SESE-795570 format. One line per field, with one value per residue (C-alpha): residue in one letter; x, y, z. Coordinates in steps of 0.2 Angstrom, whole numbers, plus 5000, padded with zeros to 4 digits. Example, Ala and Ser with C-alpha at 12.3 -4.5 7.8 and 13.67 -1.06 7.14 Angstrom:
2
code (a s)
xx (5062 5068)
yy (4978 4995)
zz (5039 5036)
//
This chain:
480
code (m d l h i d e k r l l k i f q e k n r d e f s l e g l e k y m q k e k i l r v s l w l k g k g l v d i d e k v k k i v n v v n e d d f p e r k i a k y l k e n n i k e i e i k k l k d i l p k e e i n a a l g a i k r k k i a k i e k g k i i f d n l d y k d v e e e i l k k i k e n k y l d n f n e e e k k i i e i l k k r g y v d f d e e k e v k i k l t e k g k e f i k k p i e i e e e i t q l t r e i i i s g k w k r a y i r p y d v k v p t k v v y p a k v h p l t r i i r e v k e i l l a m g f k e i k s p i v e t e f w n f d m l f e p q d h p a r e m q d t f f l k y p n v g e i p t n l i d k v k e v h e r c w k y k f d e n v s k r l i l r t h t t a s s i r y l a s l s e e e k n k p h k v f c i d r v f r n e a i d y k h l p e f y q c e g i v m d d n v n f n n l i g i l k e f l n r l g f e k v r f r p a y f p f t e p s l e a e v y l e g k g w l e i l g a g i f r p e v l e p i g i k k p v l a w g i g f s r l a m l k y n l t d i r e l h k n d l n w l r r i)
xx (5434 5428 5442 5444 5455 5468 5468 5472 5485 5494 5493 5500 5516 5519 5515 5526 5541 5539 5539 5530 5534 5537 5542 5531 5545 5548 5530 5531 5540 5524 5510 5506 5509 5491 5484 5495 5490 5472 5472 5483 5469 5456 5466 5470 5451 5450 5464 5476 5489 5496 5503 5517 5521 5536 5538 5555 5559 5569 5579 5580 5592 5581 5594 5611 5617 5632 5627 5627 5642 5652 5648 5655 5671 5673 5671 5685 5696 5694 5698 5713 5705 5699 5687 5672 5660 5642 5634 5644 5636 5622 5635 5638 5621 5603 5594 5585 5601 5611 5603 5604 5623 5626 5616 5626 5643 5639 5632 5646 5659 5668 5672 5672 5659 5667 5663 5652 5664 5665 5683 5689 5704 5702 5693 5694 5685 5677 5658 5649 5633 5641 5648 5630 5623 5636 5631 5613 5616 5624 5612 5595 5587 5586 5588 5606 5611 5616 5607 5619 5618 5599 5600 5610 5598 5584 5594 5596 5578 5574 5587 5578 5592 5583 5566 5558 5548 5542 5545 5535 5542 5528 5530 5516 5516 5506 5496 5495 5478 5486 5501 5488 5478 5492 5496 5482 5483 5476 5466 5465 5449 5440 5428 5416 5416 5405 5390 5390 5377 5389 5392 5373 5369 5383 5378 5396 5389 5382 5399 5410 5411 5401 5409 5398 5400 5407 5402 5413 5430 5441 5444 5455 5450 5442 5442 5427 5426 5419 5417 5431 5427 5426 5413 5404 5402 5397 5383 5377 5376 5367 5354 5351 5348 5337 5327 5325 5317 5332 5336 5353 5360 5377 5388 5404 5421 5428 5420 5421 5425 5408 5399 5412 5414 5405 5388 5391 5395 5414 5423 5436 5450 5447 5462 5453 5454 5473 5484 5490 5472 5464 5469 5467 5466 5481 5471 5457 5458 5442 5424 5406 5396 5377 5374 5357 5365 5382 5375 5364 5379 5390 5378 5377 5396 5399 5385 5390 5409 5413 5425 5426 5419 5429 5420 5436 5440 5422 5427 5443 5442 5446 5444 5429 5433 5417 5400 5391 5393 5381 5368 5369 5368 5352 5344 5348 5341 5323 5309 5297 5285 5298 5304 5287 5289 5299 5316 5328 5343 5361 5377 5391 5406 5425 5432 5450 5460 5478 5483 5500 5497 5498 5489 5472 5474 5473 5472 5457 5443 5424 5412 5393 5382 5364 5351 5333 5322 5304 5293 5297 5311 5323 5338 5329 5324 5342 5348 5334 5338 5357 5354 5343 5356 5371 5360 5357 5375 5378 5383 5372 5379 5378 5381 5381 5391 5391 5403 5407 5406 5406 5390 5379 5372 5369 5381 5385 5397 5391 5402 5400 5406 5417 5423 5442 5443 5430 5420 5426 5420 5411 5401 5397 5380 5370 5356 5361 5364 5351 5365 5368 5349 5345 5353 5342 5326 5324 5315 5313 5325 5338 5346 5363 5376 5392 5402 5419 5419 5438 5434 5419 5429 5442 5429 5420 5435 5446 5460 5473 5480 5468 5481 5477 5461 5471 5486 5478 5484 5477 5478 5468 5455 5452 5451 5440)
yy (5658 5641 5630 5612 5601 5600 5619 5619 5606 5616 5633 5624 5619 5638 5641 5627 5631 5650 5653 5665 5656 5638 5631 5616 5604 5610 5607 5589 5583 5586 5583 5575 5586 5584 5589 5604 5611 5608 5615 5630 5635 5634 5645 5657 5659 5664 5677 5668 5663 5668 5656 5662 5651 5654 5644 5640 5634 5618 5612 5593 5583 5571 5565 5560 5554 5562 5576 5570 5581 5574 5556 5561 5568 5552 5541 5551 5550 5532 5529 5542 5553 5571 5572 5562 5563 5569 5554 5542 5550 5537 5524 5533 5542 5538 5546 5559 5565 5569 5586 5591 5587 5597 5612 5611 5610 5626 5635 5631 5632 5617 5610 5616 5609 5609 5600 5587 5584 5588 5593 5595 5604 5599 5583 5587 5604 5612 5613 5626 5616 5601 5611 5618 5601 5596 5612 5607 5590 5599 5614 5612 5629 5641 5656 5651 5653 5670 5676 5669 5652 5653 5655 5640 5630 5635 5628 5612 5611 5613 5599 5587 5586 5596 5600 5612 5609 5619 5617 5626 5633 5635 5645 5647 5663 5669 5685 5698 5690 5673 5679 5686 5670 5659 5670 5661 5643 5631 5617 5602 5593 5578 5583 5574 5578 5564 5556 5537 5525 5520 5537 5540 5524 5525 5543 5549 5564 5571 5573 5577 5593 5592 5602 5612 5612 5627 5625 5640 5631 5629 5611 5601 5602 5586 5581 5570 5558 5567 5564 5570 5588 5581 5568 5581 5592 5577 5573 5591 5591 5575 5581 5597 5588 5575 5589 5597 5581 5573 5554 5547 5535 5526 5518 5509 5517 5507 5512 5508 5523 5520 5526 5539 5547 5540 5542 5560 5564 5566 5561 5547 5558 5571 5575 5571 5553 5552 5544 5561 5565 5548 5532 5516 5499 5487 5471 5468 5482 5479 5478 5474 5488 5487 5480 5489 5506 5505 5506 5521 5530 5526 5533 5549 5551 5547 5559 5573 5572 5565 5552 5532 5526 5512 5500 5493 5511 5510 5494 5501 5501 5517 5524 5536 5554 5562 5556 5561 5543 5539 5551 5544 5526 5531 5539 5524 5512 5520 5511 5519 5522 5529 5541 5550 5554 5568 5563 5572 5562 5565 5555 5559 5548 5547 5552 5550 5561 5559 5576 5582 5585 5603 5615 5614 5597 5579 5563 5557 5568 5568 5575 5578 5577 5580 5580 5586 5579 5585 5593 5611 5613 5627 5637 5648 5633 5627 5644 5644 5626 5630 5647 5638 5624 5636 5647 5632 5628 5645 5655 5671 5680 5669 5674 5665 5667 5658 5643 5628 5609 5595 5587 5602 5617 5630 5629 5640 5642 5647 5658 5663 5678 5677 5692 5695 5683 5690 5679 5661 5648 5633 5622 5620 5616 5616 5607 5590 5591 5582 5571 5564 5560 5554 5536 5533 5540 5554 5569 5579 5592 5587 5599 5594 5601 5595 5602 5596 5593 5598 5616 5617 5611 5624 5638 5631 5629 5643 5632 5638 5620 5605 5593 5599 5590 5573 5576 5569 5584 5580 5599 5605 5590 5594 5613 5613)
zz (5662 5658 5651 5645 5656 5642 5641 5659 5658 5644 5654 5669 5659 5657 5675 5682 5671 5673 5655 5643 5627 5621 5604 5598 5600 5618 5623 5615 5631 5641 5628 5612 5596 5589 5606 5608 5591 5595 5612 5607 5594 5608 5619 5605 5602 5621 5619 5631 5619 5602 5589 5579 5563 5552 5536 5531 5513 5512 5497 5496 5484 5475 5462 5467 5450 5442 5430 5412 5407 5422 5416 5399 5407 5418 5403 5393 5408 5410 5392 5392 5379 5379 5365 5358 5343 5348 5339 5350 5366 5365 5370 5386 5391 5390 5375 5387 5395 5379 5375 5394 5393 5378 5385 5401 5392 5382 5398 5409 5395 5402 5384 5366 5354 5336 5320 5329 5343 5361 5366 5384 5390 5408 5413 5431 5430 5445 5444 5455 5453 5460 5475 5478 5479 5492 5502 5501 5509 5523 5525 5518 5522 5507 5517 5521 5502 5494 5478 5466 5474 5474 5455 5453 5465 5452 5438 5448 5451 5432 5429 5442 5455 5469 5475 5487 5503 5517 5536 5549 5565 5578 5594 5607 5617 5632 5629 5642 5647 5648 5659 5671 5670 5676 5691 5700 5704 5691 5697 5686 5692 5684 5671 5660 5641 5635 5645 5644 5650 5664 5670 5671 5680 5693 5697 5694 5684 5700 5708 5692 5682 5666 5653 5642 5623 5614 5595 5591 5596 5581 5576 5565 5547 5541 5522 5519 5504 5488 5470 5458 5451 5433 5438 5448 5432 5422 5434 5434 5415 5415 5428 5418 5402 5410 5418 5401 5394 5386 5388 5389 5375 5374 5360 5359 5362 5347 5331 5313 5301 5294 5310 5315 5298 5283 5291 5295 5277 5280 5264 5265 5260 5274 5284 5300 5295 5295 5308 5315 5320 5324 5334 5323 5331 5326 5331 5327 5313 5304 5310 5304 5295 5291 5274 5273 5275 5266 5248 5252 5261 5246 5234 5244 5245 5227 5221 5232 5234 5217 5222 5222 5239 5247 5258 5265 5273 5281 5290 5298 5317 5327 5344 5341 5339 5344 5353 5337 5332 5346 5339 5322 5328 5338 5323 5312 5324 5324 5316 5303 5317 5329 5315 5316 5334 5342 5350 5362 5367 5373 5376 5389 5386 5382 5365 5358 5347 5342 5350 5357 5376 5381 5392 5383 5373 5379 5368 5379 5386 5389 5377 5378 5362 5361 5347 5345 5331 5328 5315 5311 5324 5317 5321 5333 5343 5344 5350 5363 5369 5370 5380 5392 5394 5397 5409 5420 5420 5428 5413 5413 5397 5381 5363 5347 5331 5314 5312 5301 5305 5292 5296 5300 5290 5296 5311 5326 5340 5358 5368 5387 5396 5411 5421 5419 5404 5391 5379 5378 5365 5374 5362 5343 5336 5320 5310 5302 5283 5272 5266 5284 5286 5268 5270 5286 5278 5291 5283 5299 5304 5318 5329 5335 5348 5357 5371 5378 5397 5398 5392 5403 5419 5415 5415 5430 5441 5434 5428 5416 5412 5407 5414 5432 5431 5430 5441 5457 5467 5484 5490 5475 5476 5494 5491 5475)
//
């Protein structure tokens, strides 16, 4: 059997020590750890050794501060009192620890909570959670704790006092084939694993053993640099749209309400324009609006929505809430000659909404918006374009259903089918309302659609939590 010189060296250790098994730590006396692992994999592929790996769960103490409830007890003891008003806890504890302390006191029953006060009978109470923390410092292996102790450790983890890790125990054992192999003398001779100019010129290659390459030998996993998964999807969508004849446009992240809302026929008293849904700039808080359009937009709003239009509201600066602002800016920029030509454009960029962060919402995310303007384009064309777009993204089953959006009529939502999940909504679309196009003098139909990249990424990468896209989890980034 043809063996690498390092494979022979490792087997010779077993032979000289007359042993069938070594732990990884035991072999480190004779060979580097990285080399042992690599060579063992080679020998395992040849059936000469087995590698046994046992994973042990470790508990690490990550917070050595006193529990909030113990801090309260110590404070009372120092001041020779046994009770305190709950509202005074802010003088003892940080704000984020108060609720944790109250919850722990109720759960452990170490004090009474009555009429807005915490009353202790014993300020030197024994706390099993504190005892477990001491035990963890002495013995970190989870298997050494009983079931009740493990439940307490879970509580400590939720409280942020411990965390889990894993430790591998590796043993390398000779197989029967390996035992037979080391019965014969193992000769370690000089071998060449890489031909160099000097070796060829000197003629050394004629006398030495030249090792052949084995392309099937297991090697160490290498993680090359690559783009972020979200960036990869953005590039994929951009390439698909460019291939479908669209061109890319851009617009500012900071917008006036005029471009973000007014131009899209959204009334100034609409709930979406409140602070709970939109980010407003503190300074500067107003921007410039086009004088050639403001009167036309105002007239349309007042005629159709029946309210008093306020130009000061139009000037307020916000972080844009959708990339549709890019599309309407583009249409407004067209000359009279350009309005007679067909247009297919898209924008991929960040948008901002004052959302509470949870598994499917973030205050900042990427969105893609596209429009098609031409004579006689209709709802069927819109459905055809969207179906082709989603098919190219890899979604084979696509369906459409009616929907409502403020600036399009009629409107639709597109859904895709995923095995095990069913039908999922992925984008919204429609035809711009006449009231949107009237101020800018466009009489042709304009098809519009928008897709959120976070939802798309969740579907493509089978994620259940949108926050996973931004956690910088190296293991996930390497694997995906």
